[in-house]
N, C-alpha and C positions, 0 to 999 in steps of 0.2 A: 558765109562758110570763111571769108579772108576778116570777118571782126575775129573769130574764134583763134584763128590760124595767129592774126598779131595777138591776142590774148596770151595765147600761147608762149609765144617768142616774149611778151613781157613777161610773163611767169619765169621761163628759164634765165631771164637776164637777171630779175629780181634776186634769185638764189643763189646767183654767182657772183653779184656787184649790188647789192641791196640798198645801199646807203646812195649812192650814184645812180639808181635807177629811180628809188623814192622822190629822191630831189629834183630830178630831169622830168620824169615821165608818168608818174602817177594822178599827175593831175589831168589829166589826157582821158582818164577813164573814170567816166562819171554815170554809165548807162549801170543801173539799179537791175532792170533787168537781166544783162549779161553776167555781171557779178556774180547776180543769186543763181543762174544758171553752174557758172563758175564753180560756187562754194558746192554745191550740190552735185557737184561733177566731182570734186576731191571727195568728200562723204562718201558717194558711191564707191570711190575707188577703194578708198580704204574700207568701206563694208565688204567689199569683193576678197582683197588680200587677205581680212582676216577669215573671209569665208574658204578660202582655198588654205590659210593656215588650221585651221579646225579640220575640214575634211582629210588633210594629212595626218593629224592627230590621231582621227577618229579609225581610218583603215588602216595605219601602218605599225600593227600591234609588234610589241614585243616576242621574241620565240625563250621560253623560260624552259631551263634546266637545272634540275636537281642537283645538290654538291653534297646531298648526304643529310642525315638527321640533326633536324634541329638547326638547319643551316640554312641559309635566307637560299632562293633559285636565283643562279646569276644569266643574265641576257645573254643569249648565245648569236643572238641575230633578229630579224625583222621581217615580217612577210602582211603581203597587202589584203585583207579582208574586206571586203567593198560592203560586205552587209551590214559591218559597221554603220552604216550613213542613212539606217532606219531610225536609227537613236539619234541623229542631230536636230537639234531646238531648230529648226529652218526658220520660223518666224520670227524668232527672236536673233537668230543672227544675221536676216536679210532685214525687214523691219526696223525690229525693234534697235538695232546695231549703226543703221543709214540715219535714223532720227538722232539718236545720241551723238554720233561725230558731229553732225550737222548742228544740233544744237549747242554743242562745246565752241564749235568754231562761231556761231553767233552770239553766243554769250559773250565771248572776247570781244567782240565787234562792239556789242552792245554799250557794256561798261565803261569802254575806252570811249565812246562817244559820248555817256551821258558824264563822264568823267570832264571829257572837253567842254561839254556844254556849260557846266559848271562854272567853270574857270574863267571861259571866253565863250561867248552865246557864237561868234562866227570862228570857232576853230576846225571843223571839219564837214563833210558830211557820212551821215550810214555807213552811203556805198563805199568809200576809202575805207573806211575803219576795217568794213569787212573783207575788201582786197586784203589790205593788209594783214588781217588776221587768218584768212586763208593761206595765202601763201606762207607765213609762217610755221603753219600747221603743217605744211608738205615734208620738212625733212624728217618730223617725228616720224609722218606714216612710213615714208621709204625706209626711215629706218627701223623702226618697230618689226613691220609684216617682210622686208625683205632681206635687210645686210645684217639684223641682229640675229634673226635664224638660224639663217646661213654659215655666221661664225661663231654662233652658239654648238654647231655642228664639229665645231674643230677645237673650241676653249671656249668655256663659261663667261671667263675674264673677257674677252674679245668681245662678245655680245655687249657687257655692261658697259664697255670702256666707249663701244660707237655709239652707245643708245644715249650714254650721260653726252657725248660730245653732241650729239644732233639737239638734242634737249638747248643747250647752252647756245647751240647757232640758231637755233627755232625763236628764243628769248631775246637774244641780239639781231635777229630780223624784227621782231614783235616791237622790241624797243625803241630801233632804229627808224622803223616805218612811222609810229605813234607818235616820237619825236618831231618830224618832220611835218605831220598832219595836225596835232595838236599845236605847235611853232609859239612856245612858250619860252619865251625871253630869259627868266630866273632860273637858275640851274635847279635851285631849294625845289622850285613849285612842279619840274618835271619830277623830280624824284619822289616829292608827297606823291604826286601824280602816281606815277607808276607803284608805287611800293602800297597806295590804296586799292588802284585797281587788281593789283596781282594779289593784294591780301583776299577782296572779297571773291574772284574768281575760285582762289586755294579754300574759302571759307564752304562757298556754295558748295563747289565740287566733291569738298570734305563729306556732307550731311547726303549729298544727292548718292556717292557710294556708300556710305554707312547704311542707307536705306534699301539700297540693290543689294546689297551681303544680308541684311536683317532677311528681307523678301525671300531670299536663294534660299536660306536657312529654315525658314520658319516652316517651308511646306516639306520639310526632312521630318518634323515632330507632332 
């Protein structure tokens, strides 16, 4: 239990002071089992937060009031209809989403690990790139499923702004951590590694998303 508490403290510190923590403390975290459990826990939290968000969307239904002939109805309020829970795709929301979130984290770690091995054989270990990838995912998860929905009730622009800021901060954490782990002396080489790694992730992610969209619409026709 103490190990997990120490790791939780390390994660909080890494979110607040990523450069300092990655420089001084990341080398002490090499247990692949602990880091794997931590990554799975973060993916599980993301799945749970998304599940709660989807439940609210399904059961909080708008109350519509007609405003006259040929006019769209207006929303006068909301009511909770728990019967809609039976329509939720529980397997997709729990099992599929968990593996999607975990797969994203592992994919980021794997791409950077392979890139590091290509440019420098002794650059880093997979468990440390996995730790960096997991920590960098936390700001996006917390913002996407907690802060952005709350701020979205106030104004949609606030939700967009906080989501963009979280993404930028997550990328900053990722790049900072991977810079330390890869330990490349040439600035140009570091730039090429980041561009190549992020490009691979975006391209693969694009095709996965497109395939998911195609599968979703294929069942409608």
